[in-house]
Structure formats: structure tokens, C-alpha cells
C-alpha positions, 0 to 999 in steps of 0.5 A: 654548319660551315658546309666546308670540307678540308683536304689534307696533303703534305708537300713533296713526295713521289705521289705528287703531280706538277701542280703539287697535288696528288692526281686524285686530290683535286678531282675530289675537291671539284666533286665536293664543290660541284655539290654546292659545298666548299672544299679546300686543300691545306698542307700539313707542316709540323710548325703549322700545327696550331695555326692549322688547328685554329683555321680548320676547326673554325671553318670546316665541318670535316676533313679528308686525309690524303697523306701517305704516312711515309711522306709526313714531315716530322713523322706521323705522330704529330700529324695524327695528333692534329687529326685526333684533336680536330675529330675529338675536341673540335668535333669535325668528322674525320675521314679517316681518323687516325684511330680508323687508320690504325685499326683497319690499316695496321698489318696486325689487323690480320692477327685480330681476325685470325679466329675468323674464316678470313685469316689463317689461325697461325698468323702472328705479330711481333712487337719486340725483337726478342719475341721475333727471334725466339718465335720465328725459327719455330714458325718457319719449321711449319713451311713457307712464311711471309713477313710483313712490316707495318710501315712502307708501301708497294711491297717494301719490307714484305718478304717470302721466306723459305728454306733453301734446302728442299730436302730439309724443308720436307724432312724438318719436324714441324715445331722444331726451332731451326738453327740460326745458320739455316740457309734461306731464300728470301724474296721481297715483294717490292720487285721480286728479287731474291736473296740467300741468307742465313736465318740469324742474319735475316732476322737481324736484318728484319729488326729494323721493321720492329724498332721505332714508332708503330713498328711490328712484323706480321708472320703469315703462312705463304699462300701458294695460289698467290701466283693466280693473283691477288683480288682487291676490292676498293670500297667507298664507305660500305660500297664496293666500287670495283674489283681488281685482279692483280696477277704477279709477273710469271716466272721465277720466285715472283709473288708480288702483285704490285705494278712496280714488280710487273704484275698485270691488273684487270678491272672487274665489276663487283658483280663479276666477283659476287661471291667474294663481295658477298663474303666480305659484306657478311664479314664486315660486322665481325671485322668491325667488332674485332677492329674496334667499331663500325666507323669504317674508312672513307676510301679503303681496300681489302686484298684477298688471295685464293685458297682451297676450301678442302671440298674441291672449291675455292676460298678466300684469305684476307691478306691486307686492308689499306685505308691510310691513303688509297689512290685511284688516279687510274680509275678517275673515269669510273667516277670514284671522286663523285662517290667520295664526295657524296659519302663525305657529305653524307657523313657530315650531314649525319652528324650535324643535320642537312646543310643549309644554303647560306654558308661561308665557302672555303675561299672566303673563310681563308681570309680568317687565316691571318688571325691564326698566326701563320702569317704570310706562309698560309698552310694551304695548297689551293 
């Protein structure tokens, strides 16, 4: 065992601070080092793939990915292929692996869970344009819907869709395909702006979310109680760290729970939402079974919306799982970075056994990088 952990980043992007790193990256690195392990940041570039593979596979026991898929140069496929090689043929502990990111983080995870109590049974996913155009006009006849693209973040490409004519919305027979010239009001979560469009035109516009790598649209019932807020559980491995109640800005068509759209966040202890935390803990084995295994992400979140249980009480509907690059820059004072370091080391030692003291730290291992062929442009951030 090398007793070293590498943290992947990419250069540039709006998530970087003046030192070139995400604000939560170096706290993770420092927390790992404080536990007597080596830790280092390297940047991914497509042209460095083989050099990175040789360097990382020869000097580290595990990797932590802190890369927003939307910021990856050359697209996510090359980066994911590198991570898969490192966790596969090289045997590193991946945190998280591309397989885990895709299983838990893809929007169609909701579809795979629609036969559980967590997700409405009429949730669907469209993987091709023809199916989308052939199905959505009927889906919309049952009431307001939310379309979610698989790519993007902060509410971009997430649309609340409803009929502009309220009388038509009340009178339409569920299961009847709506005409393509039906007037819609479409509200995007990124900033709560609304547009009036015809159904056919709006579907043509949404084709962009389906075309391309990992393209898809998830079609989900609109949950009216979203105006009361979205409830997010942040997890480090299996451990709930905090619950944040994200309440959309009041007024108009607002339904987005992002800070950018004006939502207000309140941070609570898990015990303040014990019923939800217990529900999620009980459901996790089922979630793992449906999504392909219990190799849960290192840092991940689950977002819930309130619904009525039909008995005068509340129930919770799962709206999304995020795990590709969950940020916690506003919560560093909670010590999340220490929990991340402990969980990462625990996972590596679970695979390789307890670490010994006599190991080569990452800053010494860097001297071997020249043999990888990267030359003077060492693929490193620290």
C-alpha cells in the first residue's frame, strides 16, 4: 500500500477559486494529510491520459473525483474511461467510480425506483426523440409535468410544463394525446422564468436534451408542495451529515430550489428530520438493489419533496440523487472534509488492510512522474 490518495480536478470552470481549485478540494486534501496519509491534486486533460494512468496507478491506492461533468475537456467519456481503468485494471479504490456516478446520479435512477414508495409510478424516461414525441402529449393530459434533462446543473434544462388554458386543463380526458398546437406555460428551474410555447415547438426545443452522449429526459409528475421546499440529505458514505430545507422564492410560477433562483436555505441536524432520515436509511438496500449494487458514493445527496399520504399526514417523494461532484463549500465549518477523509481511508483499508507507517508520501512519489512521459507539463495541481 502506498498510503496515498489522489484527488482529480480539471482546470478552469466557475467552480474554481483564485488558487485554481474548488473551495472544498484543498480542505479534503489537508484532512487526509492530517491523518498521516499522502494526498495530492492532479488535473485531468485528455492528452495526459496515459501519463496520468501510469503516475496514478503506480503511486496511489485510491482516487477522489472532484470534477463537474459539465466542465470536463473533451467530454466525460475520456475522463470516465480513465477512472474505470484505474478502479478496474489498476485496482484503485474509486470514490466515486463512473459506474456509481451513472447508477446513482443519472436522472433515470428515478425511473428504476418508480415501483418503490419513493417515486411516483408514472415517472418515465425518454432516450430517443421519437418516443418522446410519441408519448409526452399523452403524459401531459394527466396534469402538470416536470421534464428533467440528464446533463446540466443548477436547474438548467428542468422544466415545469402545464397547459396555458386552465379550462382545458380541467376538461381534458386523461390519456388523450394533446394537439401539437396546444398552448403551454413552461417554467425553467434555473431562474424560474416562464415561456408560453406550443407543445410541438417545445418538444422540438427539448430534443437537444436527448441527443448526444448520455442524453435523456425524465418525465415526472409535478409535486405542488414543492413550494413548501425541497429537503436535501447530504451523505458521506452511509452517514447523514445534515439536512437542508430549500424553499423556493415566493410568488409567481416559482418552483426552483436553487440558490441562483432565489431559494432560501435552512440547515438542520439529521435528528430534526428523523422520520425522513429513517425512511431513507430503510430504503437504501432497495435503492442499492435497483441501481446495481451497494457501492454507494463517497459524497452524495438525495432530494425529497413533500406530498400527502392520503391519511392527513405527509409523505416524501424522491426527486433526485446527486453524486458526481457534490459541493460543500458553505458547510466546511461542519467538518465534512474530516468525515470525507475518514470514509476514504476506511474504504481503502477495507480493501488492502490497515496501512503501515512506512510509506512513500505523494510529494515524493511525484518525482517518478517524469518517467510517465508528461515531461515538463506535469498533470498536477499541488
